[in-house]
Structure formats: structure tokens, C-alpha cells
C-alpha positions in Angstrom: -19.4 3.9 -20.8 -21.8 1.4 -22.5 -24.8 2.7 -20.6 -27.2 0.1 -19.3 -24.6 -2.7 -19.1 -22.6 -3.9 -16.1 -20.6 -6.5 -18.0 -19.3 -5.9 -21.6 -17.5 -8.2 -24.0 -16.0 -6.2 -26.9 -14.6 -8.9 -29.2 -16.2 -8.4 -32.6 -15.6 -12.0 -33.6 -15.3 -15.3 -31.7 -14.8 -19.0 -32.4 -17.2 -21.8 -31.5 -14.8 -24.7 -31.8 -11.5 -25.5 -30.1 -8.6 -24.1 -32.1 -5.0 -24.8 -31.2 -6.0 -26.4 -27.9 -8.4 -23.6 -26.8 -11.7 -22.0 -27.7 -12.1 -18.3 -28.0 -15.8 -17.4 -27.3 -16.6 -13.8 -26.8 -18.7 -14.6 -23.7 -18.7 -18.0 -22.0 -20.2 -19.1 -18.7 -19.7 -22.8 -17.6 -19.1 -25.2 -14.8 -21.4 -24.3 -11.9 -20.8 -20.5 -11.8 -23.7 -18.1 -11.4 -23.2 -14.5 -12.3 -25.8 -12.1 -11.0 -26.1 -8.6 -12.6 -27.8 -5.8 -10.8 -28.2 -2.3 -12.1 -27.1 -3.2 -15.6 -27.2 -6.1 -18.0 -24.7 -8.0 -20.3 -23.6 -6.8 -23.7 -21.7 -9.2 -26.1 -20.4 -7.5 -29.3 -19.4 -10.7 -31.2 -21.1 -11.1 -34.6 -20.8 -14.9 -34.6 -24.2 -16.1 -35.6 -24.0 -19.3 -33.6 -22.0 -18.8 -30.4 -21.3 -15.2 -29.5 -22.9 -16.1 -26.2 -22.2 -19.6 -24.8 -23.8 -21.2 -21.7 -22.7 -24.7 -20.8 -23.1 -27.1 -17.9 -24.7 -25.5 -14.9 -23.3 -22.0 -15.7 -26.0 -19.4 -15.3 -26.5 -15.7 -15.9 -29.2 -13.9 -13.9 -30.1 -10.2 -14.5 -31.7 -9.1 -11.3 -33.7 -6.0 -12.4 -36.5 -5.6 -14.9 -34.9 -2.7 -16.7 -31.7 -4.5 -17.8 -31.2 -7.3 -20.3 -28.8 -9.6 -22.0 -27.9 -8.2 -25.4 -25.9 -10.0 -28.1 -24.9 -8.9 -31.6 -24.6 -12.4 -33.0 -26.3 -15.6 -31.8 -26.3 -17.8 -28.7 -25.5 -21.4 -27.8 -27.4 -22.1 -24.6 -27.5 -25.6 -23.1 -30.0 -25.0 -20.3 -32.3 -22.0 -21.0 -33.8 -22.3 -17.5 -30.4 -21.0 -16.2 -30.6 -17.7 -18.1 -32.7 -14.8 -16.9 -34.3 -13.1 -18.8 -34.9 -15.7 -21.5 -35.0 -15.5 -24.5 -32.0 -13.1 -24.7 -31.9 -10.3 -27.2 -29.9 -11.3 -30.2 -29.1 -9.5 -33.5 -28.3 -6.2 -31.8 -26.3 -3.4 -33.6 -22.6 -3.9 -33.6 -20.1 -1.5 -31.9 -16.9 -0.8 -33.9 -13.7 -2.0 -32.3 -11.7 -0.2 -31.0 -14.8 1.3 -29.3 -15.3 5.0 -30.1 -14.8 6.1 -26.5 -12.0 8.4 -25.3 -9.9 6.1 -23.2 -8.3 7.4 -20.0 -5.0 9.4 -20.4 -3.6 8.3 -17.1 0.0 8.3 -16.0 2.4 8.7 -13.1 4.9 11.1 -14.5 8.3 10.7 -12.9 7.0 9.6 -9.5 8.3 6.3 -8.2 6.1 4.0 -6.1 7.8 3.1 -2.8 7.2 0.4 -0.2 7.5 0.9 3.6 8.0 -2.5 5.2 7.4 -1.2 8.7 3.7 -0.5 8.0 3.3 -2.9 5.0 2.2 0.1 2.8 2.9 1.3 -0.7 2.9 4.8 -2.0 1.6 5.6 -5.5 3.8 6.1 -8.6 5.7 4.0 -11.2 6.4 0.4 -10.3 9.1 -1.2 -12.5 9.5 -4.5 -10.7 8.2 -7.8 -12.2 5.4 -8.3 -9.7 3.1 -5.8 -8.0 2.5 -5.3 -5.1 5.8 -5.6 -3.3 6.3 -8.7 -1.2 4.6 -8.2 2.2 2.6 -5.1 1.1 -1.0 -5.1 2.4 -2.0 -1.5 2.0 -2.1 1.0 -0.8 -2.1 4.8 -0.2 -4.4 6.8 -2.4 -3.2 7.7 -5.9 -2.3 6.3 -9.3 -0.1 3.2 -9.6 1.5 2.6 -13.0 2.6 -1.1 -13.1 5.0 -2.2 -15.8 4.8 -5.9 -14.9 2.1 -8.2 -13.6 -0.3 -7.6 -10.7 -0.4 -10.9 -8.7 -2.1 -11.8 -5.4 -1.5 -15.3 -4.2 -3.5 -17.3 -1.7 -3.3 -15.9 1.7 -2.2 -12.4 0.6 -4.4 -9.3 1.3 -4.5 -5.9 -0.3 -6.5 -2.9 0.8 -6.7 0.6 -0.6 -9.2 3.4 -1.3 -9.1 6.2 -3.9 -6.6 4.2 -6.1 -6.2 3.7 -9.8 -4.2 0.7 -11.0 -2.8 1.0 -14.5 -1.4 -2.4 -15.5 0.8 -3.2 -18.5 1.1 -6.9 -17.7 -1.3 -9.6 -16.6 -3.5 -9.5 -13.5 -3.9 -12.7 -11.6 -5.8 -12.7 -8.3 -6.1 -16.0 -6.4 -9.5 -17.1 -5.0 -8.0 -17.3 -1.5 -6.6 -13.7 -1.5 -8.4 -10.9 0.3 -9.0 -7.8 -1.8 -10.7 -4.5 -0.7 -9.9 -1.7 -3.2 -11.9 1.2 -4.4 -11.6 3.9 -7.1 -11.3 7.7 -6.6 -14.6 9.4 -5.6 -13.7 12.6 -7.4 -11.4 14.2 -9.9 -10.4 13.4 -13.4 -10.4 9.6 -12.9 -13.4 9.3 -10.7 -14.7 5.8 -10.7 -11.7 4.2 -12.5 -10.3 1.4 -10.5 -8.3 -1.0 -12.8 -7.2 0.0 -16.3 -5.4 -2.3 -18.8 -4.8 -0.1 -21.9 -6.3 -1.4 -25.1 -2.9 -2.4 -26.4 -2.6 -4.9 -23.5 -4.0 -8.2 -24.8 -3.1 -10.0 -21.6 -5.1 -12.0 -19.0 -7.2 -10.5 -16.3 -8.2 -13.1 -13.6 -10.7 -11.6 -11.1 -11.1 -13.5 -7.9 -10.9 -13.1 -4.2 -11.6 -14.7 -0.9 -14.3 -14.1 1.8 -15.3 -10.5 2.1 -13.4 -9.2 -0.9 -14.8 -6.1 -2.6 -14.0 -4.1 -5.8 -15.6 -0.7 -6.2 -15.1 1.1 -9.6 -14.7 0.4 -13.3 -12.5 -2.5 -14.4 -11.6 -1.4 -17.9 -9.6 -3.9 -20.0 -10.8 -3.5 -23.6 -8.1 -5.7 -25.1 -7.8 -8.3 -22.4 -9.0 -11.9 -21.8 -11.1 -11.5 -18.7 -11.8 -14.5 -16.5 -14.2 -14.1 -13.5 -13.6 -17.1 -11.2 -14.9 -16.1 -7.8 -16.2 -13.8 -5.1 -19.2 -15.6 -3.5 -22.2 -13.4 -3.4 -22.8 -13.9 0.3 -19.3 -12.6 1.2 -18.0 -10.4 -1.7 -19.2 -8.1 -4.4 -18.0 -6.3 -7.5 -19.4 -2.8 -7.3 -18.1 -2.4 -10.8 -18.7 -2.1 -14.5 -16.4 -4.8 -16.1 -15.3 -4.2 -19.7 -13.1 -6.7 -21.5 -12.4 -8.3 -24.9 -13.2 -11.9 -24.2 -15.1 -12.8 -20.9 -15.2 -16.2 -19.3 -17.1 -17.0 -16.1 -16.0 -20.2 -14.4 -15.9 -22.0 -11.1 -18.6 -22.8 -8.5 -19.3 -19.4 -6.9 -22.4 -17.2 -6.9 -20.9 -14.0 -8.2 -22.6 -10.6 -7.8 -21.9 -7.5 -9.9 -23.8 -4.5 -8.5 -23.5 -1.7 -10.9 -24.2 2.0 -10.1 -23.2 4.6 -12.6 -22.1 7.1 -9.9 -19.5 4.6 -8.6 -18.0 4.0 -12.0 -16.0 5.8 -14.7 -17.5 8.1 -17.3 -15.9 9.4 -20.5 -16.7 11.1 -23.7 -18.0 9.2 -26.6 -18.4 9.7 -30.4 -21.9 9.9 -31.8 -21.7 6.7 -33.8 -21.9 4.5 -30.7 -25.2 2.4 -30.9 -26.3 0.0 -28.2 -29.3 -2.3 -28.8 -31.9 -2.1 -26.0 
């Protein structure tokens, strides 16, 4: 999906000024956060001519390979150009219709119910109808699909590990910076490479974070969500992911690494009208 880009903001419009106590930029990096992109660049779909891409304070974006770039449909508001690589960025790119003309995953759990075994702190896959996922005390996920009706929340001090998992979330996702996360997507089958999926109707919040050594492997697909990337220091944790959201905000003080490899991420069919500016 969106070939050539590790990080994608799909919002077709965005606001430069604060409205009702908040601003809604399509892509915004600020504070002292540095986001490093390797294996793919950044695509911002907003057509705002002045602030589709915003870089304030000491926030920086670094694309670490020569074949990738920062591509914006509208314009940019960059406070410190020396913190953006490559610079100047590519503006005035072709617009992608929203909803994007990709076939979204048709993923479900059927009638299977997720269960929790307290003795081994492990959950099995299936439907989870409780308010919060994972269950209190759970530290491990068996392989499979987890259909989560409520919120996915990891607080400080919690840990969660699982391989060959797909997390389908109907609520918000909030992962604290002092939580430990080590989860990876299936390496084969229909949903190969799909790690976290918030359906396009879900306009909630997706807060990506994690403590020392945390790792995400697989696509994080949240085409209707407000994505906030707040942590995962590059020396200790990495997103091996393509991250796709509606709005994207990068905040905090960490040096964040996204290392994108297509074979580790989700592929789907697309309609011929998709045009990406390169």
C-alpha cells in the first residue's frame, strides 16, 4: 500500500490555526522529536497550501535513504529547514481520493471468543468484548486474530509480547512510553504483514509508544484515526512498519526509527486511479 512510503497521512484537508482549543494539521512534528525513515519516505495527502506539513521547535524528519523522499500534496510550514532531510521537500504532489481506493482487509474472528489463562498470563485469539484489552495481568498473546470491541491500553510497567498476531481494534489505542511491547504480524496467509488494523470508520486515537527494547513488526493501518507517535528511542526500539493514519503527530523527545521493508508489511489490491507523486 502506498509504495515508496513508510509513513502516510491520508487527511485530504487540515487546519493551520487552533480551532476549538486544538489544531488539526495533517502532519505535525514538534517538541524535540526526531523521526527517522528508512526504506520509505513520508506522504502527506492534505491539500492545504500553507500547512499540510508542519515542523515546529526542534522537531525533525530525517529520510535515511537516497531513493525515498518527503512528498506533500499541499504546502509546508517549516520553522527550521536544517532539521528536515531531504530539503526542500516535494510539494504540489497529486492528491489521493479519500477514502483511498485500496481494498481494505476483510478480517474477523467469527464466533471464537478470546480467553485469558491467568496461570501463564496468556491470551488466546478471538473476540474480546471487555472494555479494555488485554486482560489484566496478560503478558503474552498466542498467534491469531484478536477482534477488540473496546480500547487497547498498555499502562506504564505493563508488557505484551506476541508473534503472528493481528489486532483489529474498534476503540482507541493508547500505549504508554514505559510499557514494553514486542509484537509481530503473521509471516504468511491472507493477512501476512498486517499487525494493527483500525477500520476506516474508526476515527479514534492511536497513541504509539513503548519503553526500552520495544518493537513493532508489520503494518499499522488506521486510515481514519488520529495517530500520535510519541516514543521508541532509536537505540532501543524500532517500528519495522508502514504506518498509515488520517492525522499524524510526532511529539516528545525521542529519536524514533521506522525501518520499512515491503516483505514485512501488508499488501492489498488497488484501483488504477491511485497516483503517488515521486
